[in-house]
C-alpha positions as CSV (number, residue, x, y, z in Angstrom):
1,X,4.5,44.7,-3.4
2,X,3.5,45.6,0.0
3,X,5.5,47.3,2.8
4,X,4.3,46.5,6.3
5,X,4.7,49.1,8.8
6,X,6.4,48.8,12.3
7,X,3.4,47.7,14.2
8,X,2.3,45.1,11.2
9,X,5.9,43.7,11.4
10,X,5.7,43.4,15.0
11,X,2.4,41.5,15.0
12,X,3.7,39.2,12.4
13,X,6.6,38.0,14.6
14,X,5.4,36.7,18.1
15,X,8.1,35.7,20.5
16,X,7.5,32.1,21.0
17,X,6.8,31.0,17.2
18,X,9.9,33.4,16.2
19,X,12.3,31.5,18.7
20,X,11.2,28.4,17.2
21,X,11.7,29.6,13.6
22,X,15.4,30.8,14.8
23,X,16.1,27.2,16.6
24,X,15.3,25.3,13.2
25,X,17.6,28.0,11.1
26,X,20.3,27.3,13.6
27,X,20.2,23.6,12.5
28,X,19.5,24.6,8.9
29,X,22.6,26.6,9.5
30,X,24.6,24.0,10.9
31,X,23.8,21.5,8.3
32,X,24.4,23.9,5.3
33,X,21.1,24.0,4.2
34,X,20.9,27.8,4.6
35,X,23.2,30.3,3.2
36,X,24.3,33.9,4.1
37,X,27.5,35.6,3.1
38,X,29.4,37.6,5.3
39,X,27.7,41.2,6.2
40,X,28.9,44.3,4.1
41,X,29.6,47.0,6.4
42,X,29.8,50.6,4.9
43,X,30.9,53.5,6.9
44,X,29.3,56.6,5.9
45,X,31.8,59.2,6.7
46,X,31.8,59.7,10.9
47,X,27.9,59.7,10.5
48,X,26.9,56.2,10.8
49,X,27.3,52.7,9.4
50,X,25.3,51.0,6.4
51,X,24.9,47.3,6.9
52,X,23.9,45.0,4.0
53,X,22.7,41.5,4.7
54,X,21.6,38.7,2.2
55,X,20.3,35.4,3.0
56,X,18.7,32.4,1.3
57,X,17.0,28.9,2.2
58,X,14.5,27.0,0.1
59,X,11.6,29.3,-1.4
60,X,12.5,32.4,0.4
61,X,15.6,34.9,0.5
62,X,16.0,38.0,2.1
63,X,18.2,41.3,1.6
64,X,18.4,43.5,4.8
65,X,19.5,47.2,4.7
66,X,20.3,48.8,7.9
67,X,21.7,52.2,9.2
68,X,23.1,52.8,12.6
69,X,23.5,56.2,13.8
70,X,24.5,56.3,17.3
71,X,23.8,60.2,18.1
72,X,20.5,60.0,16.5
73,X,18.2,59.9,19.7
74,X,20.1,62.4,21.7
75,X,20.5,64.8,18.4
76,X,17.4,64.3,16.4
77,X,15.3,62.3,18.7
78,X,15.4,59.5,15.9
79,X,15.8,55.8,16.2
80,X,19.4,55.0,16.3
81,X,18.8,51.9,14.0
82,X,16.8,52.1,10.9
83,X,16.0,49.8,8.0
84,X,14.2,47.6,5.9
85,X,13.9,43.7,4.9
86,X,13.1,42.9,1.2
87,X,11.6,39.4,0.9
88,X,11.8,37.6,-2.4
89,X,10.4,34.1,-3.6
90,X,13.3,32.2,-4.7
91,X,11.2,30.6,-7.5
92,X,10.5,33.4,-9.7
93,X,12.6,36.4,-8.0
94,X,9.4,38.2,-7.4
95,X,9.2,40.5,-4.2
96,X,6.9,39.2,-1.6
97,X,7.0,42.5,0.6
98,X,9.1,44.7,2.7
99,X,9.3,44.5,6.4
100,X,10.1,47.3,8.9
101,X,13.6,46.5,9.4
102,X,14.1,48.2,13.0
103,X,10.7,46.0,14.2
104,X,12.2,42.9,12.8
105,X,15.8,43.5,14.1
106,X,14.7,44.2,17.7
107,X,12.2,41.3,17.8
108,X,14.4,38.6,16.1
109,X,17.4,39.7,18.3
110,X,15.2,39.8,21.6
111,X,13.9,36.1,20.3
112,X,17.4,34.9,20.0
113,X,18.6,36.0,23.2
114,X,15.5,34.5,24.9
115,X,16.5,31.1,23.2
116,X,20.1,31.6,23.9
117,X,18.9,32.0,27.9
118,X,16.8,29.0,27.6
119,X,19.4,26.9,26.4
120,X,22.8,28.3,28.5
121,X,21.6,30.7,31.1
122,X,21.9,28.8,34.9
123,X,18.8,30.6,35.8
124,X,16.8,32.7,32.9
125,X,13.7,33.3,35.2
126,X,15.2,35.5,37.7
127,X,15.4,39.4,37.8
128,X,16.8,41.2,34.6
129,X,18.9,44.2,34.6
130,X,18.8,46.0,31.1
131,X,21.3,48.6,30.3
132,X,19.9,50.9,27.4
133,X,16.2,52.0,26.9
134,X,16.0,52.0,23.2
135,X,14.0,49.5,20.8
136,X,16.3,46.7,21.6
137,X,15.9,47.0,25.2
138,X,12.3,47.3,25.0
139,X,11.7,44.0,22.9
140,X,14.3,42.1,25.3
141,X,12.0,43.0,28.4
142,X,9.1,41.9,26.3
143,X,10.6,38.7,25.2
144,X,11.8,37.7,28.7
145,X,8.0,39.0,30.1
146,X,6.2,37.0,27.6
147,X,8.2,33.9,27.0
148,X,10.0,33.4,30.1
149,X,7.6,35.1,32.6
150,X,9.8,37.4,34.1
151,X,8.4,39.5,36.8
152,X,11.2,42.0,37.9
153,X,13.2,44.3,36.0
154,X,16.1,47.1,36.3
155,X,16.7,49.6,33.8
156,X,19.7,51.9,33.4
157,X,20.3,54.4,30.5
158,X,22.4,57.5,30.2
159,X,19.1,58.9,28.9
160,X,17.2,58.9,32.2
161,X,14.0,60.1,30.8
162,X,14.3,57.1,28.2
163,X,14.7,54.8,31.1
164,X,11.7,56.1,33.0
165,X,9.5,56.0,29.9
166,X,10.5,52.4,29.3
167,X,9.8,51.4,32.7
168,X,6.3,52.9,32.6
169,X,5.7,50.9,29.5
170,X,7.0,47.8,30.9
171,X,4.7,48.1,34.0
172,X,1.7,48.3,31.6
173,X,2.8,44.6,30.7
174,X,2.7,43.5,34.3
175,X,6.6,43.6,34.6
176,X,7.8,45.2,38.0
177,X,10.1,47.6,36.4
178,X,12.5,49.9,38.4
179,X,15.1,52.7,37.0
180,X,18.2,52.5,38.7
181,X,20.9,55.2,38.7
182,X,23.9,52.9,37.7
183,X,24.0,49.4,36.7
184,X,26.1,48.6,39.9
185,X,22.9,49.0,41.9
186,X,21.2,46.0,40.3
187,X,23.9,43.7,39.2
188,X,24.3,41.4,42.5
189,X,20.2,41.2,42.3
190,X,20.0,39.9,38.6
191,X,20.6,36.6,37.0
192,X,19.9,38.0,33.8
193,X,21.9,41.1,32.3
194,X,21.4,42.5,29.0
195,X,23.5,45.4,27.4
196,X,21.7,47.0,24.6
197,X,23.9,50.2,23.9
198,X,26.0,51.6,21.0
199,X,28.7,52.2,23.6
200,X,32.2,51.6,22.6
201,X,33.6,51.2,26.1
202,X,32.4,48.9,29.0
203,X,28.9,49.6,30.3
204,X,29.1,47.4,33.3
205,X,31.7,46.3,36.0
206,X,33.3,42.7,35.9
207,X,31.5,41.8,39.3
208,X,28.4,39.8,38.6
209,X,26.5,36.9,40.4
210,X,28.1,33.3,39.7
211,X,24.7,32.4,38.1
212,X,24.4,35.5,35.7
213,X,23.7,35.1,32.4
214,X,24.8,38.4,30.4
215,X,23.7,39.0,26.8
216,X,25.9,41.5,25.0
217,X,23.8,42.5,21.8
218,X,24.7,46.3,21.4
219,X,28.1,46.6,20.0
220,X,29.4,45.0,16.6
221,X,32.4,46.3,15.5
222,X,35.8,44.7,16.8
223,X,36.7,47.8,18.3
224,X,33.8,48.4,20.5
225,X,33.0,46.5,23.4
226,X,30.0,46.6,26.1
227,X,31.8,44.1,28.7
228,X,35.0,44.6,30.6
229,X,37.7,42.2,29.4
230,X,38.0,40.9,33.3
231,X,34.3,39.7,32.9
232,X,34.8,37.9,29.5
233,X,37.9,36.1,30.7
234,X,36.3,34.5,33.7
235,X,33.1,33.5,31.9
236,X,31.8,30.6,29.7
237,X,31.4,32.0,26.1
238,X,28.7,31.9,23.3
239,X,27.9,33.3,20.2
240,X,25.3,33.5,17.6
241,X,27.8,32.4,14.9
242,X,31.3,31.7,15.4
243,X,32.3,33.6,12.1
244,X,30.7,36.9,12.8
245,X,31.8,36.8,16.3
246,X,35.5,36.1,15.2
247,X,35.1,39.3,12.7
248,X,33.0,41.4,14.9
249,X,32.6,40.6,18.4
250,X,34.7,43.5,20.1
251,X,33.9,42.3,23.6
252,X,35.9,39.0,23.3
253,X,38.5,40.3,20.4
254,X,39.5,43.1,23.0
255,X,39.7,40.7,25.6
256,X,42.0,38.1,23.6
257,X,39.9,35.1,24.1
258,X,40.9,31.7,23.3
259,X,38.2,31.1,20.4
260,X,38.4,27.1,20.9
261,X,37.0,27.9,24.3
262,X,33.8,29.8,22.6
263,X,30.9,27.7,21.4
264,X,28.2,28.8,18.6
265,X,24.5,28.4,19.8
266,X,23.9,25.9,17.2
267,X,26.5,23.3,18.9
268,X,25.0,23.4,22.1
269,X,21.9,21.1,21.6
270,X,23.8,18.0,22.7
271,X,25.7,19.4,25.7
272,X,24.8,20.0,29.2
273,X,23.1,23.3,30.2
274,X,25.8,25.3,32.4
275,X,24.8,25.0,36.1
276,X,26.6,28.1,37.2
277,X,28.2,31.2,35.4
278,X,28.8,33.7,34.6
279,X,27.6,32.6,31.0
280,X,28.0,35.3,28.2
281,X,26.1,35.1,25.1
282,X,27.5,37.5,22.3
283,X,25.4,38.5,19.5
284,X,26.6,40.4,16.5
285,X,23.5,39.5,14.4
286,X,23.1,37.5,11.1
287,X,21.1,37.7,7.9
288,X,19.8,34.1,8.8
289,X,17.9,35.2,11.7
290,X,16.2,37.8,9.6
291,X,15.4,35.1,7.2
292,X,13.9,33.0,10.2
293,X,11.8,35.9,10.9
294,X,10.7,36.5,7.2
295,X,9.8,32.8,6.8
296,X,7.5,32.9,9.9
297,X,6.0,36.4,8.7
298,X,5.1,34.7,5.3
299,X,4.4,31.4,6.5
300,X,7.1,29.5,4.6
């Protein structure tokens, strides 16, 4: 069984093809042809969180193991998210390989956000504000640059050196990237806002453009929120999965949303695209998106 390193995993998951694979998985989920039980979350004392996520469809199954340690970068200069995805042939149970979990998670989350932007963002092609400067922020900027041909980005991180490093890298892709000293500096300029942090409290204010699309992809527990309740309550709301969001989307739970007004991404296909916002897409992650990535990587 081969273990694929981070760069090899990235290379196996080009954004456009990955978005198509996730889109197909959305429909497989809707029709019950793909299955994934609820994610198991294990708190490792006060140090971090262990996530265990299995999924299966057709000839392929995956089991993903992820650890999240919010203080890793500041204390140890280590990634916040670490993990691996074991890919299994369902015909005989053989292990086909192990993909790098951090690379897969960052890339499939960015591809999912980009797919959501295409489906529900009033203007997915405008300037982008990214809050955070880790692997998720990097891959979201790459996805929007490569697949939606975005030209301008603003980057904010409480670690200024990380923001500057990400801006330098983004410029090498042809993206006009600028570091800002606070999100408020850029919010009135941007039609796309991505929060990619592990913050437990809001990282942006409630004032956004009427055509804004906000993707909150960082927090994943019911008591953590990257968005202020005032913003959530005045926005149109979409999620990657309804069952996951109702359990884990602190941004919506803390705002006390009426869940009958929230729509899962799998259900938007036949609906009119919003002409104005704000529109919020909340993603807490799902093993089926990992399975979609594995199916692309292994040609299944």
